[in-house]
C-alpha positions in Angstrom: 6.4 7.1 31.4 3.8 5.2 29.3 5.4 3.3 26.3 2.9 4.7 23.9 3.6 8.2 25.1 7.3 7.8 24.6 6.8 6.5 21.1 4.5 9.4 20.3 7.0 11.9 21.5 9.8 10.2 19.6 7.9 10.3 16.3 6.9 13.9 16.9 10.5 14.8 17.2 11.4 12.8 14.1 8.8 14.8 12.1 10.0 18.1 13.4 13.6 17.1 12.6 12.5 16.2 9.0 10.9 19.5 8.2 13.9 21.2 6.6 15.1 18.0 4.8 14.5 17.0 1.3 11.5 15.0 0.0 13.4 11.8 -0.2 14.3 11.9 3.5 10.7 12.7 4.4 9.5 9.8 2.3 11.9 7.5 3.9 10.7 8.4 7.4 7.1 8.0 6.2 8.0 4.5 5.2 9.4 3.8 8.6 6.3 5.1 10.4 4.0 3.1 8.1 5.9 -0.1 8.8 5.8 0.5 12.5 2.0 1.1 12.6 1.3 -1.8 10.3 3.3 -4.1 12.6 1.8 -2.5 15.7 0.9 -4.9 18.6 -2.5 -3.2 19.0 -3.6 -4.7 15.6 -5.3 -8.0 16.1 -3.9 -11.2 14.6 -7.0 -11.5 12.4 -6.4 -8.0 11.0 -2.7 -8.7 10.3 -3.6 -12.0 8.6 -5.4 -9.9 5.9 -2.3 -7.8 5.1 -1.2 -10.1 2.4 -4.5 -9.6 0.6 -5.2 -5.9 1.4 -1.5 -4.7 1.1 -1.9 -1.6 3.4 1.7 -0.3 3.0 1.8 -0.6 -0.7 -1.7 0.9 -1.1 -1.0 3.9 1.2 2.3 4.5 -0.7 0.4 4.5 -4.0 -2.3 6.8 -2.7 0.4 9.2 -1.5 -0.4 9.5 2.2 1.9 12.1 3.7 3.2 12.8 7.3 1.1 15.4 9.0 -1.9 14.9 6.8 -5.5 15.6 7.8 -7.1 12.2 7.2 -10.8 11.4 6.8 -11.9 7.8 6.7 -15.4 7.3 5.4 -17.5 4.6 7.0 -14.6 2.9 8.8 -16.7 -0.2 9.8 -14.8 -2.4 12.2 -11.7 -0.3 12.0 -9.3 -2.3 9.9 -7.8 0.8 8.4 -8.4 2.9 11.5 -5.8 0.9 13.5 -3.3 2.0 10.8 -4.4 5.5 9.9 -5.0 6.9 13.4 -1.6 5.9 14.8 0.1 7.2 11.7 -1.6 10.6 12.1 -0.7 10.6 15.8 3.0 9.9 15.1 3.4 12.4 12.3 1.6 15.4 13.7 -1.5 14.8 11.5 -5.2 14.5 12.3 -7.6 11.6 12.0 -11.3 11.9 11.5 -13.9 9.3 10.8 -17.5 9.6 9.6 -20.1 8.3 12.0 -23.9 8.0 12.5 -25.6 11.4 12.2 -26.6 12.4 15.7 -28.7 15.2 14.3 -31.0 12.7 12.6 -34.2 12.4 14.6 -34.8 9.0 13.1 -31.4 7.6 14.1 -31.8 4.2 15.7 -30.5 3.3 19.1 -28.3 0.6 17.5 -26.6 3.3 15.3 -26.1 5.5 18.4 -24.5 2.6 20.2 -22.3 1.8 17.2 -21.0 5.4 17.2 -20.3 5.4 20.9 -18.6 2.0 20.7 -16.3 3.2 17.9 -15.4 6.3 20.0 -14.6 4.2 23.0 -12.5 1.8 21.0 -10.2 4.6 19.9 -10.2 6.7 23.0 -6.5 6.0 23.8 -5.0 9.3 22.7 -1.5 8.2 23.4 -1.9 5.6 20.7 -4.5 7.0 18.3 -4.2 10.7 18.9 -7.5 12.6 19.3 -9.9 10.7 17.0 -12.6 13.0 15.7 -16.0 11.9 14.5 -18.2 13.8 12.0 -21.9 13.3 11.3 -22.5 11.3 8.1 -25.8 10.4 6.4 -28.5 11.7 4.1 -29.6 14.4 6.6 -26.1 15.4 7.9 -24.7 18.9 7.4 -21.9 19.1 4.7 -18.4 18.3 5.8 -16.2 21.4 6.4 -15.0 22.7 3.0 -11.3 22.2 2.2 -10.6 20.5 5.5 -8.8 17.3 4.5 -5.6 16.3 2.7 -6.5 12.7 2.4 -9.9 10.9 2.2 -10.2 7.1 2.1 -13.3 5.3 0.8 -12.8 1.6 1.1 -15.5 -0.8 -0.2 -18.4 1.6 0.3 -19.4 2.6 -3.2 -21.6 -0.4 -3.9 -23.6 0.4 -0.8 -24.1 4.0 -1.9 -25.5 2.9 -5.2 -28.5 1.3 -3.5 -29.9 4.6 -2.2 -31.2 7.0 -4.9 -28.9 9.9 -5.3 -26.5 8.8 -2.6 -23.5 8.1 -4.8 -23.4 11.6 -6.4 -24.3 13.3 -3.1 -21.6 11.5 -1.1 -18.8 12.0 -3.7 -19.8 15.7 -4.0 -19.5 16.1 -0.2 -16.1 14.5 -0.2 -14.8 16.5 -3.1 -15.9 19.7 -1.3 -14.1 18.5 1.9 -10.8 18.0 0.1 -8.1 20.7 0.2 -6.8 21.8 -3.2 -4.3 19.1 -4.2 -5.9 16.7 -1.7 -6.3 13.0 -2.5 -9.4 10.8 -2.6 -8.2 7.2 -2.3 -10.6 4.5 -3.4 -10.5 0.7 -2.9 -13.6 -1.1 -4.3 -14.6 -4.6 -5.4 -14.1 -4.5 -9.2 -16.6 -5.9 -11.6 -15.8 -7.1 -15.1 -15.9 -4.4 -17.8 -19.3 -3.9 -19.4 -22.8 -2.7 -18.3 -23.1 -1.8 -14.6 -25.9 -3.1 -12.5 -27.2 0.3 -11.1 -27.7 -1.2 -7.6 -24.5 -3.3 -7.6 -26.4 -6.2 -6.0 -23.3 -8.5 -6.2 -21.1 -5.9 -4.5 -19.0 -5.5 -7.7 -18.6 -2.2 -9.6 -16.8 -1.5 -12.8 -13.8 0.7 -12.7 -15.2 2.8 -15.6 -18.4 3.5 -13.6 -16.4 4.6 -10.5 -14.1 6.8 -12.5 -16.9 8.5 -14.3 -18.8 9.1 -11.0 -15.8 10.7 -9.2 -15.0 12.8 -12.2 -18.6 14.2 -12.1 -17.8 15.4 -8.6 -15.0 17.5 -10.0 -12.0 15.4 -9.1 -9.2 14.3 -11.5 -8.0 10.7 -11.9 -4.4 10.8 -10.9 -3.5 7.1 -10.9 -4.7 3.5 -10.9 -2.9 0.5 -9.6 -3.2 -3.3 -9.7 -1.9 -3.6 -6.2 -5.1 -5.3 -5.0 -5.9 -7.2 -8.2 -6.9 -10.9 -7.9 -7.1 -12.7 -11.2 -8.5 -15.7 -9.5 -11.8 -13.9 -8.7 -14.4 -15.0 -11.3 -17.0 -12.6 -9.8 -19.9 -15.0 -10.4 -20.3 -16.3 -6.8 -23.7 -17.5 -5.5 -23.9 -14.8 -2.7 -22.0 -12.1 -4.5 -18.7 -10.8 -3.3 -19.7 -11.7 0.3 -19.2 -15.4 -0.6 -15.4 -14.8 -0.5 -13.3 -14.1 2.5 -13.5 -12.4 4.9 -17.3 -12.5 5.0 -17.5 -16.1 3.8 -21.3 -16.0 3.5 -23.2 -19.2 2.8 -26.6 -17.4 2.5 -27.8 -14.3 0.7 -26.0 -11.3 2.3 -28.2 -9.4 4.7 -31.0 -12.0 4.6 -30.7 -12.7 8.3 -30.8 -16.5 7.6 -28.5 -18.8 9.6 -25.3 -20.0 7.9 -25.7 -23.1 5.7 -23.3 -25.8 7.2 -23.6 -28.0 4.1 -22.3 -25.3 1.7 -19.0 -26.2 0.2 -16.7 -23.2 0.7 -13.5 -24.7 -0.5 -13.2 -23.2 -3.9 -14.3 -19.7 -2.7 -11.7 -19.8 0.1 -9.1 -20.8 -2.4 -9.9 -17.6 -4.4 -9.2 -15.4 -1.4 -10.4 -11.8 -1.2 -12.0 -10.0 -4.1 -10.4 -8.5 -7.1 -10.3 -4.8 -6.3 -9.6 -1.5 -8.1 -7.2 0.9 -6.4 -7.6 4.5 -7.6 -6.2 7.8 -6.7 -8.0 11.1 -7.5 -6.9 14.6 -6.7 -8.7 17.9 -6.4 -7.5 20.4 -9.0 
């Protein structure tokens, strides 16, 4: 029998066995499963090299991810979190869903269609990832099903939403609607220094106060904030915004399409490491 199938059966039996036990035992088993998927051999060496900066185990513990949760990952990108969240859901009897390009949008580009298809193909191994579901996401997409998710993760997306008029409030409203009562909205975002907020977040940095106010407007309650992903070495005044830092390591304006500048001295930016980030947990009352 396939190794992944054996592991999936094993963890399914563990979850069933845990159902009548106390919360401490369930939490201990969650820790075991998290450690296993974070150490999983399917994760690339490059992804694992970022664990010291992104602290996936500590972050998910803080956010309160539970076995059997219905998980929604918003704009998963290259899938750094997906390689952790989807196997966790598969091993604990949960469900993993990711937002994807809106197939109902008549103006959807071929590139966006290919990107959605490539993501689906990358996570088609149901023995490892479970049945990965994709939902349409975008300005013209239908609302997400109401009360359908226990846990929603938004990682480093808010600065992008701020550049399209009305997108921030619209997106947060959709996510709040999609949460079950008591469900968690987990946010990781490049953190700007306190003070006035650039409304389009051109540097990629957003103040914590701005994010909290925006999410509260959507009807969710701030339930905790953590310094797990803080980086006091990040001065936030880099020539190409947050993208000057690892992992992007840009040497030209981000999104400019210009070739990398081989003469740019990256040493001090590499020494900073990844950005200073807020780590926030909101719940639906």
